[in-house]
TORNUPA-220618 format. One record per residue: x, y, z of N, C-alpha, C, O in turn; residue in one letter. Coordinates in steps of 0.02 Angstrom, whole numbers, padded with zeros to 5 digits, always signed. Atoms other than C-alpha are relative to their C-alpha. Last residue first. Layout:
REM TORNUPA-220618
XYZXYZXYZXYZA...
REM end
This chain:
REM TORNUPA-220618
+00066+00016+00029+03226+04608+05088-00008-00071-00019-00060-00090-00044N+00066-00016-00028+03330+04632+05214-00051-00026-00023-00096-00056+00005A+00017+00057-00016+03494+04579+05112-00062-00005+00057-00069-00061+00081G+00022-00012-00087+03461+04722+05020+00000-00070+00028-00043-00111+00010S-00001+00047-00035+03552+04738+04836-00017+00011+00082+00014+00049+00120F+00058+00031-00011+03503+04896+04780-00007-00060+00018-00064-00076+00035D+00024-00046-00082+03676+04972+04823-00078-00041-00024-00083-00084+00019K+00035+00056-00028+03762+04827+04682-00062+00043+00065-00094+00011+00107R+00047+00037+00056+03811+04958+04551-00039-00051+00042-00093-00072+00021R+00068-00041+00033+03860+05082+04688-00026-00042-00057-00080-00023-00080N+00047-00006-00069+04010+04963+04773-00095+00037-00031-00151+00012-00023I+00023+00078-00006+04082+04942+04590-00061-00009+00044-00118-00028+00031I+00032+00018+00054+04094+05116+04574-00038-00050-00006-00097-00055-00020F+00073-00026-00016+04150+05153+04755-00039-00003-00061-00098+00014-00051R+00059+00035-00043+04266+05035+04721-00039+00028+00017-00086-00005+00039A-00003+00061+00019+04361+05121+04572-00069-00034+00038-00127-00042+00016L+00071-00027+00042+04330+05282+04662-00019-00049-00056-00072-00043-00085S+00057+00008-00044+04452+05204+04794-00074+00025-00041-00133+00018-00023N+00027+00063-00014+04564+05158+04651-00049-00002+00054-00085-00051+00059V+00050+00057+00065+04560+05300+04562-00024-00054+00036-00082-00075+00034L+00055-00048-00006+04619+05417+04738-00041-00049-00064-00099-00069-00057L+00048+00032-00051+04751+05286+04772-00077+00042-00004-00126+00026+00030T+00012+00069+00010+04821+05323+04605-00046-00050+00047-00082-00099+00036I+00051+00010+00043+04805+05503+04622-00002-00078-00030-00038-00093-00078L+00052-00030-00019+04900+05516+04779-00061-00006-00065-00121-00013-00052F+00045+00075-00046+05021+05395+04714-00051+00041+00027-00099+00003+00030L+00029+00063+00037+05054+05519+04576-00034-00042+00035-00088-00068+00024V+00065-00018+00029+05057+05660+04689-00038-00052-00047-00098-00065-00056L+00043-00003-00037+05204+05586+04788-00073+00018-00031-00121-00014-00009G+00022+00075+00016+05293+05562+04619-00052-00002+00075-00104-00033+00066T+00035+00031+00057+05287+05762+04618-00010-00087-00003-00062-00108-00029A+00068-00015-00004+05342+05778+04788-00052-00002-00053-00111-00016-00045I+00013+00063-00059+05501+05676+04748-00074+00038+00022-00119-00004+00024L+00016+00074+00025+05514+05784+04596-00028-00052+00046-00072-00093+00034V+00064-00001+00014+05491+05935+04713-00008-00051-00052-00065-00073-00058N+00045+00010-00039+05624+05879+04822-00062+00012-00033-00112-00013-00008V-00006+00067-00013+05752+05849+04683-00065-00015+00036-00100-00063+00021G+00061+00010+00050+05728+06020+04602-00027-00067+00036-00086-00083+00034I+00018-00027+00074+05817+06087+04759-00044-00034-00035-00098-00048-00009G-00010-00060-00007+05877+05963+04878-00018+00026-00068-00014+00000-00123S+00029-00014+00057+05852+05773+04918+00013+00098+00003+00018+00125+00058A-00041-00037+00035+05963+05710+05045-00018+00033-00061+00026+00046-00102E-00048-00048-00056+05828+05671+05183+00069+00031-00041+00098+00079-00017P+00016-00065-00045+05702+05633+05050+00057+00037+00035+00078+00094+00025F-00030-00059+00039+05792+05502+04947-00003+00060+00032+00044+00100+00038N-00085+00027+00009+05763+05334+05048+00021+00053-00029+00083+00053-00024L-00026+00005-00064+05577+05382+05104+00072+00008-00006+00101+00046+00033A-00014-00053-00047+05527+05454+04947+00025-00003+00059+00048+00048+00085I-00058-00044+00037+05591+05297+04858-00008+00071+00034+00043+00099+00054N-00052+00036-00039+05488+05178+04991+00071+00061-00043+00125+00078-00019A-00003-00009-00072+05328+05273+04947+00062-00002+00032+00078+00037+00077A-00002-00043-00006+05360+05272+04753-00008+00013+00084+00029+00059+00103I+00068-00044-00010+05380+05085+04759+00020+00072+00024+00064+00078+00066T+00019-00041-00074+05546+05001+04710-00067+00028-00020-00088+00037-00078T+00033-00067-00002+05560+04869+04563+00004+00034+00071+00007-00001+00122P+00060-00017-00014+05703+04740+04595-00037+00068+00000-00013+00119+00023N+00022-00069+00035+05873+04695+04536-00088-00005+00013-00120-00048-00016Q-00004-00045-00063+05904+04536+04675+00003+00076-00029+00014+00121+00011S-00069-00016+00012+05818+04405+04567+00018+00077+00039-00025+00116+00058T-00022+00035-00036+05659+04322+04615+00068+00015+00014+00102-00011+00058L+00024-00017-00056+05510+04406+04557+00047-00034+00063+00029-00046+00121L-00024+00053-00023+05550+04446+04380-00018+00002+00086-00031+00056+00113A+00041+00042-00031+05415+04559+04325+00032-00066+00028+00000-00116+00043F-00022+00083+00019+05544+04685+04273-00061-00026+00044-00080+00004+00094S+00050+00030+00008+05532+04883+04265+00021-00081-00023+00054-00100-00071I-00022+00028+00067+05692+04973+04327-00067-00028+00018-00089-00028+00075I+00063-00015+00059+05711+05090+04454+00007-00007-00063+00035+00026-00107V-00037-00029+00058+05819+04987+04572-00077+00032-00022-00135+00014-00011S+00023-00035+00013+05777+04935+04785+00027+00021-00075+00084+00043-00067P-00062-00045+00030+05850+04801+04871-00030+00047-00066-00028+00014-00118S-00031+00007+00072+05682+04781+04969+00076+00020-00016+00105+00066+00011L-00010+00055+00014+05663+04741+05160+00023-00004-00079+00064-00044-00101V-00042+00042-00017+05688+04907+05239+00011-00062-00031+00070-00078-00028M-00065-00037-00009+05612+05023+05112+00052-00056+00039+00101-00080+00009A-00032-00002+00071+05477+04915+05087+00059+00018-00017+00096-00010-00057V-00024+00105-00012+05420+04871+05285+00043+00007-00078+00095-00026-00083A-00074-00010-00050+05467+05095+05308+00002-00100-00030+00051-00134-00041M-00059-00024+00008+05331+05144+05172+00081-00034+00040+00139-00029+00020T-00029+00024-00066+05162+05063+05151+00076+00030-00031+00095+00027-00089E-00052-00063-00025+05068+05183+05027+00044-00021+00063+00059+00018+00108G-00022-00039+00074+04998+05037+04875+00050+00068+00053+00100+00096+00031L-00055+00034+00028+04992+04919+05026+00037+00044-00048+00098+00047-00058A-00071+00012-00051+04884+05014+05129+00061-00034-00021+00113-00036+00013R-00015-00078-00009+04765+05076+04980+00070-00014+00054+00127+00008+00047G-00042+00021+00070+04757+04873+04935+00022+00084+00026+00083+00092+00031L-00038+00031-00017+04686+04851+05119+00051-00007-00076+00095-00048-00087G-00051-00019-00067+04571+04976+05103+00041-00042-00001+00083+00004-00001L-00052-00035+00025+04515+04919+04921+00034+00044+00074+00087+00075+00073M-00054+00010+00037+04475+04735+04997+00057+00087-00031+00118+00093-00034T-00066+00035-00030+04386+04777+05130+00069+00013-00056+00121+00046-00058A-00021-00030-00057+04272+04883+05025+00057-00007+00029+00107+00029+00021S-00018-00039+00045+04250+04741+04896+00046+00072+00034+00106+00082+00026I-00071+00025+00033+04222+04631+05027+00022+00039-00032+00074+00059-00005L-00053-00017-00057+04088+04757+05103+00055-00022+00005+00100+00004+00038G-00014-00084-00009+03995+04762+04920+00050+00013+00070+00095+00056+00066P-00073-00009+00062+04029+04554+04908+00007+00072+00000+00066+00092-00004R-00051-00047-00025+03940+04534+05083+00054+00011-00063+00115+00017-00061G+00015-00062-00046+03761+04486+05030+00073+00045+00007+00078+00105-00004F+00046-00058+00039+03824+04375+04881-00014+00079+00039+00000+00136+00021P-00040-00049+00058+03953+04292+04989-00047+00043-00048-00033+00103-00055L-00027-00047-00024+03822+04243+05134+00054+00038-00060+00053+00098-00071V+00025-00050-00032+03686+04178+05031+00046+00050+00021+00042+00109+00002A+00076-00015+00009+03717+04055+04899-00025+00065+00028-00056+00106-00006M-00030-00026+00067+03923+04016+04927-00072+00041-00038-00063+00083-00082R-00043-00070+00015+03895+04037+05108+00005+00015-00054+00015+00074-00068I+00053-00059-00024+03728+03904+05092+00069+00059-00006+00063+00100-00051M+00046-00011+00044+03832+03787+04978-00045+00082+00014-00062+00131-00019E-00031-00050+00048+03982+03797+05090-00055+00028-00070-00049+00077-00106W-00009-00083-00021+03854+03744+05219+00046+00038-00036+00045+00100-00032R-00054+00018-00045+03783+03606+05126+00013+00062+00021-00011+00114+00000T-00062-00011+00007+03599+03651+05044+00062-00017+00077+00050-00020+00137A-00065+00057+00007+03471+03555+05074+00047+00013-00021+00084-00031-00043G-00012+00035+00074+03338+03668+05058+00047-00040-00027+00060-00055-00085L+00046+00015+00011+03328+03725+05238-00032-00029-00064-00086-00058-00064A-00024+00052-00025+03507+03763+05235-00070-00052+00003-00063-00113-00006L-00045+00052+00049+03461+03885+05108+00012-00058+00039+00012-00109+00004A+00036+00004+00043+03312+03964+05219+00045-00059-00065+00025-00109-00096A+00032+00064-00040+03413+03950+05380-00039-00035-00077-00042-00095-00091E-00044+00062-00034+03565+04058+05311-00044-00051-00020-00032-00092-00064E-00018+00022+00071+03431+04184+05207+00054-00072+00013+00057-00120-00025H+00047+00037+00057+03331+04197+05365+00036-00035-00063+00024-00091-00085L+00006+00080-00024+03490+04225+05486-00042-00021-00046-00023-00070-00078R+00066+00004-00029+03517+04399+05372+00000-00082+00016+00016-00125-00025P+00058+00022+00060+03699+04429+05325-00057-00033+00056-00047-00056+00113T+00048-00036+00011+03777+04538+05475-00039-00039-00072-00085-00010-00101Q+00032+00013-00059+03919+04419+05523-00080+00023-00016-00124-00018-00006L+00038+00066+00001+03995+04405+05351-00050-00010+00060-00094-00052+00055F+00043-00019+00063+04009+04602+05351-00028-00084-00007-00087-00098-00018V+00074-00021-00014+04085+04595+05505-00047-00001-00043-00105+00010-00027E+00030+00015-00062+04209+04458+05458-00040+00017+00035-00072-00021+00070R+00046+00060+00015+04253+04541+05318-00034-00047+00035-00090-00063+00015S+00063-00033+00044+04299+04685+05400-00028-00041-00029-00089-00043-00022L+00050-00030-00051+04414+04613+05517-00059+00015-00029-00113+00001-00004A+00034+00050-00053+04492+04497+05391-00051+00022+00042-00105-00006+00051T+00062+00043+00035+04529+04626+05248-00023-00041+00053-00083-00031+00060I+00039-00071+00018+04631+04740+05400-00059-00037-00049-00117-00036-00030I+00045-00015-00054+04715+04576+05461-00057+00077-00005-00099+00098+00035P+00033+00044-00014+04774+04529+05306-00054+00010+00045-00115+00003+00038L+00056-00026+00010+04845+04700+05267-00055-00061-00003-00109-00051-00030I+00013-00057-00027+05008+04679+05349-00070+00028-00019-00093+00077+00011M+00039+00012-00071+05019+04490+05311-00002+00077+00041-00007+00076+00103V+00063+00042+00017+05006+04520+05116-00012+00003+00099-00062+00019+00131A+00073-00031+00019+05118+04671+05127-00037-00032+00013-00082-00002+00042L+00010-00052-00065+05258+04569+05207-00041+00036+00005-00065+00047+00061V+00007+00048-00063+05244+04427+05077-00026+00056+00046-00085+00065+00060I+00069+00029+00023+05247+04555+04932-00032-00022+00068-00078+00005+00100A+00031-00050-00032+05405+04616+05017-00080-00007-00009-00122+00011+00032V-00007-00007-00067+05467+04451+05005-00039+00062+00012-00080+00060+00058T+00044+00066-00028+05402+04427+04826+00004+00000+00071-00048-00017+00099L+00050-00024+00011+05507+04583+04765-00066-00041+00033-00115-00011+00055V+00020-00016+00069+05673+04532+04826-00082+00009+00004-00110-00002+00058T+00007-00060-00006+05783+04510+04984-00036+00034-00068-00011+00084-00095R+00070+00023-00006+05813+04328+04975-00051+00076+00011-00111+00073+00025G+00033-00018-00076+05992+04367+05022-00077-00014-00010-00105-00024+00044T-00042+00031-00054+06088+04286+04875-00023+00019+00070-00001-00009+00120G-00023-00035-00043+05959+04327+04739+00016-00029+00053-00022-00070+00079S+00012-00002-00049+05921+04215+04595+00033+00051+00063+00094+00056+00056V-00043+00061-00042+05984+04224+04418-00025+00034+00094-00016+00092+00113P-00055-00011-00060+05859+04186+04394+00021+00063-00056-00004+00076-00111G-00048+00009+00021+05668+04172+04298+00068+00016+00056+00055+00038+00113A-00040+00064-00062+05534+04123+04420+00081+00018-00036+00131-00004-00008F+00024-00018-00057+05400+04252+04340+00078-00023+00042+00104+00008+00088L-00021-00055-00015+05479+04211+04167-00003+00037+00061+00038+00082+00069P+00043-00057+00022+05448+04052+04169+00024+00047+00017+00062+00045+00065I+00012-00004+00076+05592+03922+04117-00079+00058+00006-00107+00079-00045W-00036-00055+00038+05666+03961+04286-00010+00010-00043+00013+00062-00067G+00055-00029+00051+05540+03832+04351+00025+00066-00015-00014+00114-00015L+00038+00030+00028+05651+03706+04432-00047+00026-00038-00080-00008-00077N-00026+00060+00025+05816+03789+04488-00063-00047-00046-00044-00075-00097D-00047-00019+00066+05736+03966+04491+00021-00074-00041+00013-00089-00100V+00050-00016+00063+05596+03883+04606+00044+00024-00062+00031+00004-00119L+00007+00070+00014+05730+03785+04721-00035+00027-00063-00022+00003-00119W-00044+00050+00069+05836+03927+04724-00052-00051-00019-00042-00076-00075V-00008-00024+00069+05679+04034+04789+00051-00011-00050+00053+00006-00109Y+00052+00010+00032+05646+03916+04913+00005+00032-00055-00009+00003-00108V-00010+00060+00007+05816+03927+04993-00062-00027-00051-00050-00073-00090P-00068-00004+00049+05810+04121+05000+00013-00085-00028+00042-00091-00082Q+00036+00033+00078+05637+04099+05071+00035-00013-00040+00021-00046-00091M+00034+00047-00002+05724+04081+05263-00048-00022-00060-00076-00077-00067A-00028+00069+00013+05821+04213+05236-00015-00065-00001+00024-00103-00031P-00046-00004+00067+05708+04344+05167+00055-00069+00023+00062-00118-00014A+00030+00024+00054+05578+04294+05317+00049-00009-00053+00059-00067-00072L+00022+00074-00004+05674+04298+05462-00028-00023-00069-00013-00076-00096V-00041+00051-00038+05794+04461+05482-00014-00067-00009+00031-00108-00006T-00058-00024+00011+05737+04582+05344+00042-00053+00039+00094-00077+00016I-00008+00005+00079+05547+04541+05340+00079-00024-00029+00090-00064-00074G+00003+00074+00009+05541+04537+05519+00020-00022-00068+00058-00069-00080W-00077+00039-00055+05632+04688+05553-00009-00050-00043+00031-00070-00086L-00040-00006+00050+05502+04763+05407+00064-00032+00031+00115-00050+00001G+00008+00052+00066+05357+04692+05489+00059+00019-00060+00060-00005-00117F-00008+00051-00011+05418+04789+05652-00013-00053-00064+00025-00101-00071V-00087+00017-00017+05451+04938+05558+00001-00053+00035+00057-00077+00027V-00004+00039+00091+05254+04928+05488+00088-00006+00004+00122-00038-00036S-00035-00063+00063+05199+04942+05681+00020-00026-00078+00009-00081-00104P-00086-00005-00004+05093+04799+05748+00017+00043-00047-00003+00050-00105V-00033-00048-00046+04914+04851+05784+00075-00001-00004+00112+00041+00020A-00012-00065+00034+04830+04752+05635+00041+00064+00039+00059+00115+00009A-00060+00003+00059+04922+04584+05720-00024+00069-00036+00023+00103-00055L-00054+00008-00021+04811+04607+05878+00060+00047-00062+00089+00101-00068L+00004-00065-00014+04638+04620+05784+00071+00023+00032+00084+00081+00016D-00010-00027+00075+04687+04454+05695+00002+00086+00012+00033+00126-00023V-00083+00004+00008+04731+04385+05893+00012+00039-00061+00065+00069-00069I-00072-00038-00029+04575+04449+05959+00052+00000-00045+00074+00052-00070Y+00025-00064+00000+04455+04369+05822+00067+00049+00024+00112+00077-00008G-00036-00033+00056+04547+04214+05837-00012+00065-00038+00025+00088-00081L-00074-00013-00013+04516+04221+06035+00029+00010-00073+00074+00050-00082T-00002-00055-00039+04322+04252+05991+00093+00015+00001+00123+00064-00020V+00002-00078+00047+04329+04135+05853+00010+00046+00037+00046+00087+00010A-00058-00004+00061+04394+03991+05951-00011+00057-00039+00034+00094-00056V-00044-00014-00030+04269+04028+06095+00078-00005-00042+00131+00024-00027R+00012-00046-00021+04121+04016+05989+00066+00027+00024+00087+00078-00003R+00032+00011-00065+04175+03863+05902-00019+00077+00019-00007+00113-00029P-00055+00028-00070+04258+03876+05724-00062+00015+00051-00115+00039+00031A-00031+00050-00025+04138+03883+05571+00028-00016+00044+00022-00076+00058Y+00034+00046-00001+04033+04009+05524+00011-00062+00017-00034-00102+00027H+00046-00040-00023+04110+04194+05581-00053-00057-00018-00111-00042-00001S+00030-00032-00060+04268+04139+05608-00069+00013+00001-00092+00025+00058I+00006+00047-00047+04311+04032+05474-00029+00006+00050-00065-00036+00077F+00066+00029+00009+04217+04137+05347+00024-00038+00057-00022-00059+00093L+00073-00023-00039+04337+04269+05407-00041-00041-00005-00085-00031+00037A-00012-00017-00061+04496+04176+05389-00073+00011+00009-00112-00027+00037I-00006+00053-00031+04457+04098+05211-00018+00002+00088-00057-00034+00119G+00055+00020+00003+04414+04267+05159-00010-00049+00026-00060-00052+00061I+00040-00052-00043+04587+04344+05224-00079-00018+00015-00107-00008+00069S-00010+00004-00069+04679+04206+05149-00048+00014+00050-00075-00022+00093L+00022+00073-00036+04605+04211+04993+00004-00008+00066-00045-00019+00102P+00081+00005+00040+04628+04408+04975-00015-00068+00033-00035-00075+00091L+00030-00009-00043+04814+04415+05059-00061-00016-00010-00076-00061+00030A-00011+00035-00063+04914+04324+04929-00049+00011+00054-00076-00040+00076I-00009+00064+00032+04846+04422+04769+00013-00058+00040-00017-00108+00023L+00093+00015-00006+04815+04564+04874-00009-00055-00039-00065-00079-00033L+00035-00011-00087+05023+04562+04914-00067-00020+00001-00085-00066+00038A-00025+00064-00018+05060+04525+04725-00028-00011+00072-00069-00054+00089L+00066+00059+00019+04935+04675+04681+00041-00060+00019-00001-00102+00036A+00053+00014-00029+05028+04792+04797-00059-00059-00021-00105-00088+00009A-00016+00035-00072+05206+04740+04739-00079+00001+00038-00097-00048+00071A-00025+00068+00017+05155+04778+04551+00016-00041+00091+00005-00099+00109W+00048+00042+00034+05067+04929+04569+00016-00074+00013-00024-00115+00036I+00059-00004-00036+05200+05014+04666-00068-00047-00001-00095-00077+00046T-00023+00043-00054+05340+04938+04571-00052+00001+00059-00065-00046+00097G-00008+00073+00033+05258+04998+04392+00005-00053+00071-00025-00106+00078F+00090+00029-00002+05218+05163+04467-00017-00082-00012-00064-00118+00007V+00033-00004-00094+05407+05187+04531-00087-00013-00008-00125-00036+00034L+00009+00057-00046+05447+05127+04350-00026-00006+00060-00057-00053+00084P+00029+00058+00031+05358+05259+04268+00005-00049+00029-00043-00080+00052V+00062+00018-00058+05395+05402+04396-00022-00060-00027-00057-00095+00010V-00008+00033-00040+05582+05413+04303-00050-00006+00057-00033-00021+00115F-00032+00051-00007+05519+05409+04131+00039-00020+00045+00068-00074+00036S+00042+00067+00014+05388+05527+04172+00043-00048-00012+00026-00094+00025W+00041+00010-00065+05486+05661+04261-00030-00060-00019-00030-00106+00022F+00067-00032-00022+05611+05685+04108-00018-00033+00056+00018-00076+00080G+00076+00004+00049+05731+05597+03975-00056+00037+00042-00108+00051+00010R+00027-00040+00045+05884+05651+04041-00049+00005-00035-00065+00048-00076G+00000+00014+00056+05948+05472+04102-00002+00066-00046+00023+00064-00102D-00051+00013+00020+05981+05539+04282+00006-00007-00073+00049+00030-00097K+00014+00084-00005+05816+05595+04297+00091+00017-00013+00119+00068-00032S+00073+00048-00019+05729+05778+04334+00041-00089+00017+00026-00128+00061V-00009-00021-00073+05899+05904+04303-00058-00039+00043-00064-00028+00103D-00087+00042-00030+05939+05834+04141-00007+00002+00069+00023-00036+00107A-00003+00081-00035+05737+05843+04110+00063-00035+00016+00073-00092+00034P-00037+00037+00057+05736+06039+04127+00009-00080+00012+00023-00106+00066N-00074-00008-00030+05618+06077+04255+00011-00033-00077-00021-00066-00118A-00021-00029+00052+05420+06105+04182+00074+00006+00013+00096+00060-00007T+00031+00029+00051+05353+05939+04283+00036+00072-00063+00049+00052-00119F-00015+00057+00040+05461+05964+04408-00031-00026-00067-00008-00070-00104A-00079-00014+00010+05422+06151+04456+00044-00062-00026+00094-00051-00060P-00012-00032+00053+05226+06090+04460+00080+00009-00032+00099-00018-00084L-00030+00058+00045+05257+05967+04589+00007+00044-00070+00051+00034-00111A-00064+00021-00013+05264+06095+04740+00012-00031-00048+00072-00037-00058Q-00043-00088-00001+05115+06195+04684+00054-00025+00013+00096+00014-00009A-00003-00013+00092+05006+06019+04629+00034+00063+00001+00033+00095-00052I-00066+00041+00047+05064+05941+04810-00014+00020-00073+00019-00008-00117L-00062+00015-00032+05001+06080+04931+00047-00049-00072+00101-00040-00101F-00028-00042+00028+04843+06090+04825+00078+00012+00014+00117+00028-00032I+00001-00002+00055+04802+05937+04862+00039+00059-00033+00085+00054-00074T-00051+00055+00015+04850+05919+05038+00002-00013-00089+00046-00047-00116V-00064-00017-00027+04752+06072+05069+00042-00048-00029+00077-00028-00076A-00015-00043+00031+04592+06013+04971+00053+00046+00001+00065+00083-00046A-00004+00021+00086+04588+05867+05066+00018+00040-00028+00080+00035-00034L-00089+00024-00010+04621+05956+05235+00008-00026-00079+00048-00007-00121A-00033-00053-00008+04459+06068+05188+00057-00031+00001+00100-00005-00034V-00009-00023+00044+04361+05910+05152+00057+00068-00024+00081+00076-00080L-00034+00045+00046+04403+05827+05300+00014+00031-00067+00071+00034-00090I-00096+00005-00039+04379+05989+05400+00005-00048-00044+00033-00023-00094L-00042-00064+00042+04208+06030+05322+00059-00018+00004+00095-00011-00045I+00001-00001+00064+04133+05836+05371+00038+00049-00041+00068+00034-00092G-00050+00058+00017+04194+05871+05539+00003-00019-00062+00059-00023-00087A-00075-00032+00007+04114+06025+05552+00039-00045-00014+00088-00033-00049A-00008-00042+00066+03939+05960+05502+00076+00008-00013+00108-00002-00064L-00010+00039+00048+03970+05821+05642+00001+00020-00069+00026-00013-00115A-00068+00050+00000+04011+05932+05769+00002-00026-00072+00044-00009-00114A-00063-00037+00026+03853+06042+05724+00083-00027+00004+00126-00008-00035G-00013-00011+00055+03744+05904+05712+00042+00049-00013+00076+00050-00065S-00019+00048+00035+03807+05857+05892-00014+00005-00096+00030-00017-00133F-00072+00018-00005+03781+06013+05967+00029-00066-00045+00077-00058-00083L-00030-00057+00055+03610+06048+05886+00075-00017+00018+00111-00031-00029V+00012+00013+00080+03546+05875+05948+00047+00057-00046+00081+00048-00096D-00042+00069+00000+03620+05906+06139-00001-00026-00098+00046-00043-00134G-00045-00021+00031+03521+06076+06124+00080-00043-00003+00137-00023-00016P-00017-00018-00055+03366+06020+06117+00074+00006-00016+00099-00013-00069R-00033+00046-00021+03272+06046+05957+00021+00023+00056+00007+00080+00077Q-00062-00031-00025+03119+06144+05973+00052-00050+00008+00043-00092+00051R-00019+00033-00054+02968+06066+05881+00073+00037+00017+00108+00054-00031S-00072+00051+00011+02889+06182+05765+00024-00030+00039+00008+00002+00089R-00054-00036-00014+02700+06226+05783+00098-00035+00008+00121-00089+00025P-00022+00052-00064+02585+06128+05690+00072+00055+00024+00117+00077-00011R-00065+00014+00005+02506+06239+05544+00010-00035+00085-00029-00031+00133T-00032+00035+00059+02335+06218+05514+00065-00009-00018+00086-00043-00064A-00046-00042+00035+02279+06248+05692+00024-00032-00071+00041-00091-00074S-00073-00004-00009+02132+06143+05740+00039+00044-00037+00017+00066-00090P-00054+00030+00060+01969+06184+05736+00070+00000-00002+00102+00053-00001A-00049-00049+00033+01867+06252+05881+00055-00050-00017+00092-00086+00018V-00067+00013-00017+01724+06136+05955+00073+00049-00047+00069+00036-00107P-00033+00015+00067+01578+06224+05963+00063-00012+00006+00103+00026+00033M
REM end
């Protein structure tokens, strides 16, 4: 008589390589959480004295920490938003050109150039901005003030050096452009071929095919790329510190000599000479920047999760 098979199968024995890889992956994940927790604890512990200190010791006007940090928060978000406004349309256009319009050789060459641009150090961008871009843009700023000065954004008096928040925004846009372009290009290339061919077979033009098939499929990845670029712009230090003529003010004027500075640039410029409670104040502003970037990334994750059910493979 045949013997009945056992009700339970013996557990397969894992190979040493699998055990090593899973352990390394788990350790890497735990290490990231530990590092993030350590940074958070350090920032909070060092920032607490700034929140409880005498307002006269925190800011020159004697109104306390928040009156000091609000203009810095404004300058950080304002410069990053301007940079994103400039870089995002260009990045999407370049990514679409590489992925769907350019011949293969041109696309490969242009892709290498974009990737190489991402490797340029920020101090080089700062030098380029202060020695080349700012003098070149100054006549343009004069024309804008003379002809469009009735618009508050272009109100005068115009800066005589070209070192304005708009110049900083252009430099930041050039810095984040390769990040957004490279990620968007890879996302657009993942669009299912059947979706593209179906749109073309129904009589759609190439642009209509991109609008109906490529952009909807790549929207979550495009949002992620945009948030990564925005995070780079929010935390950029050297380029902003080198180009901008900073002031702790709130102003929407783009072309004047008095410009709002950013949190990162303010820390870089003032930390070497800071002492006592001044160090805690700068660390507290760093904590605010940390919370801003965390909020931006959380918002991006929320937007992406709302579209997680969409799948180009369906």
